[in-house]
C-alpha positions as CSV (number, residue, x, y, z in Angstrom):
1,M,3.2,-13.3,-7.4
2,D,3.5,-10.0,-9.2
3,K,6.1,-7.4,-8.0
4,N,3.3,-4.8,-7.7
5,R,1.6,-6.9,-5.0
6,I,4.9,-7.0,-3.0
7,E,5.7,-3.4,-3.4
8,G,2.1,-2.4,-2.7
9,A,2.1,-4.4,0.5
10,A,5.3,-2.7,1.6
11,K,4.0,0.8,0.9
12,E,0.8,-0.1,2.7
13,L,2.7,-1.2,5.8
14,K,5.0,1.9,5.7
15,G,1.9,4.1,5.4
16,T,0.2,2.4,8.3
17,I,3.3,2.9,10.5
18,K,3.6,6.6,9.5
19,E,-0.1,7.1,10.1
20,A,0.1,5.5,13.6
21,A,3.2,7.6,14.4
22,G,1.4,10.7,13.3
23,K,-1.6,10.0,15.5
24,L,0.7,9.1,18.4
25,T,2.7,12.3,18.2
26,G,-0.2,14.6,17.1
27,N,1.6,15.3,13.8
28,K,-1.3,15.8,11.3
29,K,1.1,16.1,8.4
30,L,2.8,12.7,9.1
31,E,-0.6,11.1,9.6
32,A,-1.8,12.4,6.3
33,E,1.3,11.2,4.5
34,G,0.8,7.8,6.0
35,K,-2.8,7.7,4.9
36,G,-1.7,8.7,1.4
37,E,1.0,6.0,1.2
38,K,-1.4,3.4,2.6
39,I,-4.0,4.2,-0.1
40,A,-1.2,4.2,-2.8
41,G,0.0,0.8,-1.5
42,E,-3.5,-0.7,-1.6
43,A,-4.0,0.5,-5.2
44,Q,-0.7,-0.9,-6.3
45,S,-1.4,-4.2,-4.6
46,T,-4.8,-4.3,-6.4
47,V,-3.1,-3.8,-9.7
48,G,-0.7,-6.7,-8.9
49,K,-3.6,-8.9,-8.0
50,G,-5.3,-8.0,-11.3
51,I,-2.1,-8.9,-13.2
52,D,-1.8,-12.2,-11.4
53,A,-5.4,-13.0,-12.3
54,V,-4.9,-12.3,-15.9
55,K,-1.7,-14.4,-16.0
56,G,-3.6,-17.2,-14.3
57,A,-6.4,-17.0,-16.8
58,L,-4.0,-17.2,-19.7
59,K,-2.3,-20.4,-18.5
């Protein structure tokens, strides 16, 4: 498994937690930061999946 997938999943989780905390406390800035981290994590995870697919195809 590519490290981007792992790091991306961690960012996505962190973003989800931040977003939820922002919603819970009414902190729009924290909520927006969480959404941004979540999207960045999803993108990084997708890159990792692509790398894994290429590695698998080359085997």
